[in-house]
C-alpha positions in Angstrom: 16.9 -25.1 -35.1 15.0 -28.3 -35.7 11.9 -29.0 -33.6 13.4 -32.2 -32.1 16.4 -30.2 -31.0 14.1 -27.7 -29.3 12.3 -30.5 -27.5 15.5 -32.2 -26.4 16.9 -28.9 -25.0 13.8 -28.2 -23.0 14.3 -28.1 -19.2 12.4 -27.2 -16.1 13.3 -24.0 -14.2 12.9 -23.9 -10.4 15.0 -20.8 -9.8 13.5 -17.6 -11.2 14.8 -14.1 -11.3 12.9 -11.3 -9.5 13.7 -9.0 -12.5 10.7 -7.8 -14.5 10.6 -9.4 -18.0 10.6 -7.1 -21.0 7.2 -6.2 -22.3 8.3 -7.0 -25.9 9.2 -10.6 -24.9 5.7 -11.2 -23.5 4.1 -9.8 -26.6 6.4 -12.0 -28.7 5.4 -15.1 -26.7 1.7 -14.3 -27.1 2.1 -13.9 -30.8 3.8 -17.3 -31.1 1.0 -18.8 -29.1 -1.6 -17.3 -31.5 0.1 -19.2 -34.4 -0.2 -22.7 -33.0 -2.2 -25.2 -35.1 -5.7 -25.7 -33.8 -8.4 -28.3 -34.4 -10.6 -27.2 -37.2 -8.4 -24.1 -37.5 -10.8 -22.3 -35.1 -9.0 -19.5 -33.3 -11.7 -18.6 -30.7 -9.6 -17.6 -27.8 -8.3 -14.3 -26.4 -5.2 -13.4 -24.4 -5.4 -11.0 -21.5 -2.2 -9.8 -20.0 -2.5 -8.8 -16.4 0.1 -6.7 -14.6 -1.8 -5.5 -11.6 -0.5 -7.3 -8.5 -3.9 -7.3 -6.7 -5.7 -8.9 -9.7 -2.9 -11.4 -10.1 -3.3 -12.3 -6.4 -7.1 -12.8 -7.0 -6.5 -15.0 -10.0 -4.0 -17.2 -8.2 -6.4 -17.5 -5.3 -9.4 -18.4 -7.5 -7.3 -21.0 -9.4 -5.8 -22.4 -6.2 -2.3 -21.7 -7.4 -1.1 -19.6 -4.5 2.5 -20.4 -5.3 2.5 -18.2 -8.4 4.3 -15.0 -7.8 4.7 -13.2 -11.1 5.0 -9.7 -12.6 2.6 -10.7 -15.4 0.0 -13.3 -15.9 -1.4 -14.2 -19.3 -5.0 -15.4 -19.1 -6.2 -17.4 -22.1 
């Protein structure tokens, strides 16, 4: 698929499933994010995948994003 096709097919989702996503899908998304082009080709960030609901609640409160209700949060 061409990049412009991907961009044109993009859409917002406002209705989410309560079903827990597959762990493999999360790892795949993080691996794709690691391969993005960066200024100066400096890859100086880390990904932390959080699946503890108490920690996720603390993260959402600290970021003032109380509307986030997720099974996993990826902290970059």
